[in-house]
Phi, psi and omega in degrees: 000131181283172183298317182291329177291322180293334182281349180277123181292128180266161177140185184300324183296316178295318180296319179293316180297318180296318181295314180295318180296320179294321180294311181295320178295321178296317178296317181296314179294324177300317178293320181294330180277359180086026177055056180288140180288337181278351182218075183291164183299327181293326177292316179299316180298320179296319178293324178292321177295316179300318178295319179297318179297320179293315182292324182274352181067034180265121177297144183298324181298322178293317178298317180297321179293319183287337186255010189299328183291332176293327177299326179297334180287346178296328179298303178301324179297321178293318179297326181297343178292352175295337182298307177294332175297317179295322182292333181252023188298326181293318179294323182290315180298327181293340183243024187293330180292306178296329179295311182292332180286319186269338186297311182302318179294316181296316180294321179294318178295322180298326180277331191269327191292321178292320178297318181295318178296314180298321179294318178297331179273002176085024180292146179288164182303325181298321178290320178298317180295326179289330183274336187303314182269025188293341183258014182251147180299151194306314181301318179287323180297321178296317179296319179294317180298325177295332182275322185258352178093195181099183182263128178295318181297316179294322179296316180292324175295318176297325178298315181294312181297319179299315180298317181294311182293322179296316179299317182295310187283327177295318178295319180293316180293325178297318177292319183296319183269359179071029180273122182238357181292115183295336178293316181290315180296316181295316181297318180295320177298319180291319180294317187263333186247008180042228187294323180294316176295326179293320177300316178297321180296320179294334175291334179279337180148164183296325179294312177299320180295319180295317180289330174293319176300318179297312180299316180296316182294312182294321177297319179296314180296313181300313182293319180295328180282318191258331183297311178301322180295313179296321181299315179289325183296318182268359175064036182291000000 
């Protein structure tokens, strides 16, 4: 660590300031770039934080420790998504049968395909455990990772990549296939892209956002209930 890095006071205040600055900078750059689906604000913010930690010489473990209370706010933020669900409750109730039919398969595939690819490539069990909850919103994914093991950093990285790629490919496939129903697009974004996909869905409109919230919530609950059980059952 250089002299000027050593003179910077470390601790929660610096970590919070860095996080807020990265978030605001990410949003600003996202707007300046024309709100591209391939580069959401959260990805820009993550890159800005990584750059800041490198320039300041702050170990990631120290940053993670100092910012842990912000992670706790993810829970209430996720619960607050119940508001658009309530506002769109009539549309959701009208489609409860197809939703319940497709959700288990979609959630299972979202958890399994990355694990299957990694297993075929010879990845160790720790990597497989880190990739399994990649399609679940962060508060639930962290809880799942604590039960099945794996690396928290790798899991969060997989979470970010999954959200960005899901947002990109769902938008592209919707245009390619001529799908314009905001309920279908939103639900697909929520199931596959968790919070990042849900943010993208709200940009499309309140209906898409509500169905994305539903897809993200149901996928999270389903995965949190069954993934640890299946993981122990098969001895992964």
